[in-house]
C-alpha positions as CSV (number, residue, x, y, z in Angstrom):
1,M,75.6,-81.3,40.7
2,T,75.4,-80.3,44.3
3,Y,73.0,-77.5,45.5
4,T,73.1,-75.5,48.6
5,I,69.9,-75.3,50.5
6,S,69.3,-71.7,49.4
7,Q,69.9,-72.7,45.8
8,L,67.6,-75.6,46.0
9,N,64.8,-73.6,47.6
10,R,65.2,-70.9,45.0
11,R,65.1,-73.5,42.2
12,V,62.0,-75.1,43.6
13,R,60.3,-71.7,43.9
14,Q,61.1,-70.9,40.3
15,L,59.7,-74.2,39.1
16,L,56.5,-73.7,41.1
17,E,55.9,-70.2,39.9
18,T,56.7,-70.9,36.3
19,Q,55.1,-74.3,35.8
20,F,51.8,-73.5,37.5
21,P,49.4,-70.7,36.3
22,L,46.9,-69.0,38.5
23,V,44.6,-71.7,40.0
24,W,41.3,-71.7,42.0
25,V,41.4,-73.4,45.4
26,E,38.5,-74.0,47.8
27,G,39.0,-74.6,51.5
28,E,38.4,-73.6,55.1
29,I,40.3,-70.8,56.7
30,S,42.2,-71.5,59.9
31,N,45.1,-69.9,61.8
32,L,44.2,-66.4,60.4
33,A,46.6,-63.7,61.3
34,R,46.5,-60.0,60.5
35,P,49.8,-58.3,61.6
36,G,50.4,-54.6,61.6
37,S,51.9,-54.7,58.1
38,G,48.4,-55.2,56.7
39,H,49.1,-58.6,55.1
40,W,47.0,-61.6,55.9
41,Y,48.4,-65.0,56.7
42,F,46.3,-68.1,57.2
43,T,45.9,-71.8,56.3
44,L,43.5,-73.3,53.9
45,K,42.4,-76.9,54.7
46,D,40.0,-79.6,53.9
47,D,39.3,-82.8,55.7
48,Q,42.6,-84.4,54.5
49,A,45.2,-81.7,53.9
50,Q,46.2,-78.1,54.5
51,V,48.5,-75.4,52.9
52,R,49.9,-72.1,54.1
53,C,48.6,-69.0,52.4
54,A,49.6,-65.3,52.2
55,M,47.5,-62.4,50.9
56,F,49.3,-59.1,50.7
57,R,47.8,-55.8,51.6
58,N,47.5,-54.5,48.1
59,R,45.3,-57.5,47.2
60,N,43.3,-58.0,50.4
61,S,42.1,-54.4,50.4
62,L,39.9,-55.4,47.4
63,T,38.2,-58.2,49.2
64,R,34.4,-57.5,49.7
65,F,34.0,-59.5,53.0
66,R,36.0,-59.8,56.2
67,P,37.3,-63.4,56.4
68,E,37.2,-65.3,59.7
69,N,38.5,-68.7,60.9
70,G,36.1,-71.4,59.8
71,N,34.9,-69.5,56.6
72,Q,34.7,-71.7,53.5
73,V,36.3,-69.6,50.8
74,L,37.3,-69.8,47.1
75,A,40.7,-68.3,46.3
76,R,42.5,-67.5,43.0
77,C,46.2,-67.9,43.7
78,R,49.6,-68.7,42.4
79,L,52.0,-71.4,43.8
80,S,55.2,-70.4,45.5
81,L,57.8,-71.4,48.1
82,Y,59.0,-69.4,51.1
83,E,62.7,-69.9,50.7
84,G,63.7,-69.0,54.3
85,R,61.9,-72.0,55.7
86,G,61.5,-74.1,52.6
87,E,57.7,-74.0,53.0
88,Y,55.3,-74.5,50.1
89,Q,52.6,-71.8,50.1
90,L,49.9,-70.1,48.1
91,I,50.0,-66.4,47.2
92,I,46.3,-65.3,47.2
93,E,45.3,-62.8,44.5
94,H,41.5,-62.9,45.0
95,L,39.3,-64.2,47.8
96,E,35.6,-64.8,48.0
97,E,33.0,-66.8,49.9
98,A,32.8,-70.2,48.3
99,G,29.1,-70.8,47.7
100,H,28.1,-67.2,47.0
101,G,31.1,-66.5,44.8
102,A,30.5,-69.5,42.5
103,L,26.8,-68.5,42.1
104,Q,27.8,-64.9,41.5
105,R,30.2,-65.9,38.7
106,Q,27.6,-68.1,37.2
107,Y,25.0,-65.2,37.4
108,E,27.4,-62.7,35.8
109,A,28.3,-65.1,33.0
110,L,24.6,-65.9,32.1
111,K,23.7,-62.2,32.4
112,Q,26.4,-61.2,29.9
113,R,25.5,-64.0,27.5
114,L,21.8,-63.2,27.4
115,A,22.6,-59.5,27.1
116,E,24.7,-60.2,24.0
117,E,21.9,-62.2,22.5
118,G,19.6,-59.2,23.0
119,L,17.1,-60.6,25.5
120,F,17.4,-57.5,27.6
121,D,16.9,-55.0,24.8
122,N,14.0,-52.5,25.3
123,S,12.9,-53.1,21.7
124,H,11.6,-56.5,22.8
125,K,9.7,-55.4,25.8
126,K,5.9,-55.3,25.7
127,S,3.7,-52.5,27.0
128,L,1.7,-53.1,30.2
129,P,-2.1,-52.7,30.0
130,T,-3.6,-49.6,31.5
131,L,-6.6,-51.4,33.0
132,P,-6.1,-55.2,32.7
133,K,-9.2,-57.4,32.6
134,R,-7.4,-60.2,34.5
135,I,-4.0,-60.5,36.1
136,G,-2.1,-63.8,36.5
137,V,0.2,-64.4,39.5
138,I,3.0,-67.1,39.2
139,T,4.3,-67.7,42.7
140,S,4.1,-69.9,45.8
141,P,0.5,-70.2,47.0
142,S,1.8,-70.2,50.6
143,G,4.3,-67.4,50.3
144,A,4.1,-63.8,51.7
145,A,4.5,-62.4,48.2
146,L,1.0,-63.7,47.1
147,H,-0.6,-62.2,50.2
148,D,1.1,-58.9,49.6
149,I,0.0,-58.9,45.9
150,L,-3.7,-59.7,46.7
151,S,-3.8,-57.2,49.6
152,V,-2.6,-54.4,47.3
153,M,-5.0,-55.3,44.5
154,S,-7.9,-55.6,46.9
155,R,-7.1,-52.2,48.3
156,R,-6.4,-50.4,45.0
157,F,-8.9,-52.0,42.5
158,P,-10.8,-55.1,43.8
159,A,-12.8,-55.4,40.6
160,I,-9.9,-56.9,38.6
161,P,-10.0,-60.7,38.9
162,V,-6.8,-62.5,39.7
163,R,-5.8,-66.0,38.5
164,I,-3.1,-67.8,40.5
165,Y,-0.7,-70.2,38.9
166,P,0.8,-72.0,42.0
167,T,4.4,-73.1,41.7
168,T,7.4,-73.7,43.8
169,V,9.9,-70.8,43.9
170,Q,12.8,-72.4,45.7
171,G,14.8,-75.6,45.3
172,D,16.1,-77.6,42.4
173,T,12.7,-78.1,40.7
174,A,11.6,-74.5,41.1
175,A,13.0,-73.3,37.7
176,A,11.2,-76.0,35.7
177,A,7.9,-75.4,37.7
178,I,8.1,-71.6,36.9
179,V,8.6,-72.3,33.2
180,D,5.6,-74.7,33.2
181,A,3.4,-72.0,34.9
182,I,4.4,-69.4,32.4
183,A,3.6,-71.8,29.5
184,L,0.2,-72.7,31.1
185,A,-0.7,-69.0,31.5
186,N,0.1,-68.4,27.8
187,E,-2.0,-71.5,26.8
188,D,-5.0,-70.2,28.8
189,N,-4.6,-66.7,27.4
190,Q,-7.0,-65.4,30.0
191,C,-4.7,-62.8,31.5
192,D,-3.6,-59.4,30.2
193,A,-0.4,-59.4,32.4
194,L,1.6,-61.8,34.5
195,I,3.4,-61.2,37.8
196,V,6.3,-63.7,38.3
197,G,8.1,-63.5,41.6
198,R,8.6,-64.3,45.2
199,G,9.6,-62.6,48.5
200,G,13.1,-61.9,49.7
201,G,15.9,-64.4,50.5
202,S,19.5,-65.2,49.9
203,L,21.1,-65.6,46.5
204,E,20.7,-69.3,46.8
205,D,17.0,-68.9,47.6
206,L,16.4,-66.6,44.6
207,W,18.5,-68.7,42.3
208,P,15.6,-70.3,40.3
209,F,14.9,-66.8,38.9
210,N,18.5,-66.7,37.6
211,E,18.1,-69.9,35.6
212,E,18.4,-69.6,31.8
213,I,15.2,-71.6,31.2
214,V,13.2,-69.2,33.2
215,A,14.7,-66.2,31.4
216,R,13.9,-67.7,28.0
217,A,10.4,-68.6,29.1
218,I,9.8,-65.0,30.2
219,F,11.2,-63.7,26.9
220,A,9.0,-66.1,24.9
221,S,5.8,-65.2,26.7
222,Q,3.2,-63.5,24.6
223,I,1.7,-61.9,27.7
224,P,3.5,-59.0,29.3
225,V,5.5,-60.1,32.3
226,V,6.3,-58.1,35.5
227,S,9.2,-59.5,37.5
228,A,8.9,-59.1,41.3
229,V,11.7,-61.1,42.8
230,G,12.9,-60.4,46.3
231,H,13.5,-57.0,47.8
232,E,14.4,-53.7,46.1
233,V,18.1,-54.4,46.3
234,D,17.8,-57.9,44.7
235,F,18.3,-58.1,41.0
236,S,17.8,-61.4,39.1
237,I,18.1,-62.4,35.5
238,A,14.3,-62.5,35.4
239,D,14.3,-58.8,36.2
240,F,16.4,-57.9,33.2
241,V,14.5,-60.0,30.6
242,A,11.0,-59.2,31.9
243,D,8.9,-56.4,30.3
244,Y,8.9,-54.5,33.6
245,R,10.9,-55.0,36.8
246,A,9.1,-54.2,40.1
247,P,11.3,-53.8,43.2
248,T,8.9,-55.9,45.3
249,P,5.7,-58.0,44.8
250,S,3.6,-55.2,46.3
251,A,5.1,-52.7,43.8
252,A,4.2,-55.1,40.9
253,A,0.6,-55.1,42.1
254,E,0.6,-51.3,42.2
255,V,2.0,-51.1,38.7
256,L,-0.7,-53.3,37.2
257,T,-3.7,-52.0,39.1
258,P,-5.1,-48.5,38.9
259,D,-5.8,-46.5,42.0
260,G,-9.5,-47.1,42.6
261,S,-9.9,-44.1,44.9
262,K,-8.3,-41.9,42.3
263,L,-10.6,-43.3,39.5
264,L,-13.6,-42.8,41.8
265,S,-12.5,-39.3,42.5
266,S,-12.1,-38.8,38.7
267,F,-15.6,-40.1,38.0
268,V,-17.0,-37.7,40.7
269,D,-15.1,-34.8,39.1
270,R,-16.4,-35.8,35.6
271,E,-19.9,-36.1,37.0
272,R,-19.7,-32.6,38.5
273,L,-18.3,-31.2,35.2
274,L,-21.1,-33.0,33.2
275,K,-23.8,-31.5,35.5
276,E,-22.3,-28.0,35.3
277,S,-22.1,-28.3,31.5
278,A,-25.7,-29.5,31.3
279,Y,-26.8,-26.7,33.6
280,R,-25.0,-24.1,31.5
281,R,-26.6,-25.6,28.4
282,L,-30.1,-25.4,29.9
283,R,-29.5,-21.8,31.0
284,T,-28.4,-20.9,27.5
285,L,-31.5,-22.5,26.0
286,E,-33.8,-20.7,28.5
287,Q,-32.3,-17.4,27.6
288,R,-32.7,-18.1,23.9
289,I,-36.4,-19.0,24.5
290,D,-36.9,-15.8,26.5
291,G,-35.4,-13.8,23.6
292,L,-37.6,-15.5,21.1
293,Q,-40.7,-14.9,23.2
294,R,-39.8,-11.2,23.4
295,R,-39.4,-11.0,19.7
296,L,-42.7,-12.8,19.1
297,R,-45.5,-10.0,19.2
298,H,-49.2,-9.8,18.5
299,P,-50.0,-8.8,14.8
300,G,-52.0,-5.7,16.0
301,E,-48.9,-4.5,17.9
302,Q,-46.8,-5.2,14.9
303,L,-49.1,-3.2,12.6
304,K,-49.2,-0.3,15.2
305,H,-45.5,-0.4,15.4
306,Q,-45.1,-0.4,11.7
307,H,-47.7,2.5,11.4
308,H,-45.7,4.6,13.8
309,R,-42.5,3.7,12.0
310,L,-44.2,4.8,8.6
311,E,-45.2,8.1,10.1
312,S,-41.7,8.7,11.4
313,L,-40.2,7.8,8.0
314,S,-42.7,10.2,6.3
315,H,-41.7,13.1,8.5
316,R,-38.1,12.3,8.0
317,L,-38.6,12.1,4.2
318,V,-40.4,15.5,4.0
319,K,-37.7,17.1,6.2
320,Q,-35.0,15.5,4.1
321,L,-36.6,16.8,0.9
322,A,-36.8,20.3,2.2
323,L,-33.2,20.2,3.4
324,Q,-32.1,18.9,0.0
325,L,-34.1,21.7,-1.8
326,E,-32.5,24.3,0.4
327,R,-29.1,22.9,-0.3
328,Q,-29.7,22.9,-4.1
329,Q,-30.9,26.5,-4.0
330,T,-27.8,27.6,-2.1
331,R,-25.6,25.7,-4.7
332,V,-27.4,27.4,-7.6
333,Q,-26.8,30.8,-6.1
334,H,-23.1,29.9,-5.5
335,L,-22.7,28.7,-9.0
336,G,-24.4,32.0,-10.4
337,A,-21.9,34.1,-8.4
338,R,-19.0,32.0,-9.8
339,L,-20.5,32.3,-13.3
340,Q,-20.7,36.1,-13.0
341,Q,-17.1,36.2,-11.8
342,R,-16.1,34.2,-14.9
343,H,-18.1,36.3,-17.5
344,P,-16.0,36.9,-20.8
345,G,-16.2,40.7,-20.6
346,A,-14.7,40.8,-17.2
347,T,-12.0,38.3,-18.3
348,L,-11.2,40.4,-21.4
349,K,-10.9,43.5,-19.4
350,Q,-8.5,41.8,-17.0
351,L,-6.5,40.6,-20.0
352,Q,-6.3,44.1,-21.6
353,Q,-5.1,45.5,-18.3
354,R,-2.4,42.8,-18.1
355,H,-1.4,43.5,-21.7
356,T,-1.0,47.2,-21.0
357,Q,1.1,46.4,-17.9
358,L,3.3,44.0,-19.8
359,S,3.8,46.4,-22.7
360,D,5.0,49.1,-20.4
361,R,7.3,46.7,-18.6
362,L,8.7,45.6,-22.1
363,H,9.4,49.2,-23.2
364,R,11.2,50.0,-19.9
365,I,13.3,46.9,-20.1
366,M,14.2,47.5,-23.7
367,E,15.3,51.1,-23.1
368,K,17.3,49.9,-20.1
369,Q,19.0,47.2,-22.2
370,L,19.8,49.6,-25.0
371,E,21.4,52.1,-22.7
372,L,23.4,49.3,-21.1
373,K,24.7,48.1,-24.5
374,R,25.5,51.6,-25.6
375,Q,27.6,52.2,-22.5
376,Q,29.3,48.8,-23.0
377,W,30.2,49.8,-26.7
378,V,31.7,53.1,-25.6
379,N,33.8,51.4,-23.0
380,A,35.0,48.7,-25.4
381,S,35.9,51.4,-28.1
382,T,37.9,53.3,-25.5
383,L,39.7,50.2,-24.4
384,L,40.4,49.1,-28.1
385,Q,41.9,52.5,-28.9
386,A,44.1,52.3,-25.9
387,V,45.6,49.0,-26.9
388,S,45.6,49.4,-30.7
389,P,49.0,49.1,-32.4
390,L,48.1,51.9,-34.8
391,Q,48.4,54.3,-31.9
392,T,52.0,53.1,-31.5
393,L,52.7,53.6,-35.2
394,D,51.4,57.2,-35.0
395,R,54.2,57.9,-32.5
396,G,56.9,57.0,-35.1
397,Y,57.3,53.2,-34.6
398,A,57.1,50.6,-37.3
399,I,56.3,46.8,-37.5
400,V,58.8,44.8,-39.5
401,I,57.8,41.5,-41.1
402,D,59.7,39.1,-43.3
403,E,58.6,37.5,-46.6
404,Q,56.7,34.8,-44.7
405,Q,54.7,37.5,-42.8
406,H,56.5,36.7,-39.5
407,I,57.1,39.7,-37.2
408,L,60.9,40.4,-36.7
409,R,61.6,41.1,-33.1
410,R,65.4,40.7,-33.1
411,A,68.0,41.6,-35.7
412,S,69.2,38.0,-35.7
413,D,65.7,36.9,-37.0
414,T,66.9,37.8,-40.6
415,V,70.1,37.9,-42.7
416,P,71.6,40.3,-45.2
417,G,69.9,40.1,-48.6
418,N,66.4,39.3,-47.3
419,T,63.5,41.4,-48.3
420,I,61.6,42.8,-45.4
421,T,58.5,45.1,-45.1
422,A,58.2,48.0,-42.5
423,K,54.6,48.9,-41.7
424,L,54.0,52.6,-40.8
425,S,50.9,54.5,-39.6
426,N,50.0,55.6,-43.1
427,G,51.6,52.9,-45.3
428,S,54.4,50.3,-45.7
429,L,58.1,50.3,-46.9
430,Q,59.6,47.4,-48.7
431,C,63.4,47.2,-47.9
432,T,66.4,44.9,-48.6
433,V,68.7,44.1,-45.7
434,K,72.3,45.1,-46.5
435,K,73.9,44.7,-43.2
436,I,73.1,43.6,-39.7
437,I,74.5,45.9,-37.0
438,P,74.6,44.2,-33.6
439,Q,73.6,46.2,-30.5
440,T,76.5,47.5,-28.6
441,P,76.4,47.1,-24.9
């Protein structure tokens, strides 16, 4: 089978893109170009070979640094072929500085794994002592961090002794040395808290504090650990696993030592309050003594006072008895007047007068009622006479009833042959119906 150049290049490109997954490549940047399109074009090389690379705008906008020629970088890329020139090339998806990027990935992986194990949980963190009896410092004896820590402690509370556990804090052996120092401090068990740290530096300089063995040593420590690694913006694995993370070594010293000037000021205030309280107590006791002295009198004065009081009470008693006697006499007089008013003769006379009044009222009422009833009877008789059927019969009318004593009001209420009775004013007629004559119009 014969291929054209275009077909061959397309086939090669497809093979490269399908047979190779995303790969990581490390090399040095050269021939970097940034045209107006926003894409980046450069060459990655080592001491024996080189390859063309392209990083398009939508991907290079996510890069955290600005690459330059000569930078050693780590690239995540896919393999491809530029068909127009038949050039093999790498399409860069991600770009980072080589050394720093590898360490950063290692840092993130360890951080995630230890977090999943629970080494960062707050439930495992120990409380820091309020006033430690001794503080241990694990750091380089020649570093600036130790000087800063001792300077802060001397200024804030110089009475707290410090024990230094010297160790290297940088290099391949630093992690193991830090672990040994933490173990030694726990074996001594002379300190209430430990400061583990160093001054600032690059990620590579601070790397011993990102080692797993250091993290597990801090976690296993029975003594509370304050991590003080680098500057405020630097975060290490030790910071996350420690019982407290201080942004700087000086801050760690401030956290563990109380402010001596404030304590002294507090003591002065408490002394002043104690003196004031004692003074108030003494004044209260003096006033109480004065009061007791005033109450304590000579027996002669007491007898004289009691004699005057007895005379006063005697006068008050005589006056009170006279007043009570006068009140009783007035009450007797009042009761006599009330008794006189309630004598049976006076009451009987009042009752006789009331009986006479009531009898007169009864006679008048009875006469009035009789006259009223008499008039009502006359009116009823007159009305009865006016509506009596006997009056109608006296004028020549009769009441006709049948054998069942029903009043016949129409001729059709009976039939020929029936016996009927006609009541008149002075008697009745018993008749037999011979014929019914209807009323003519």
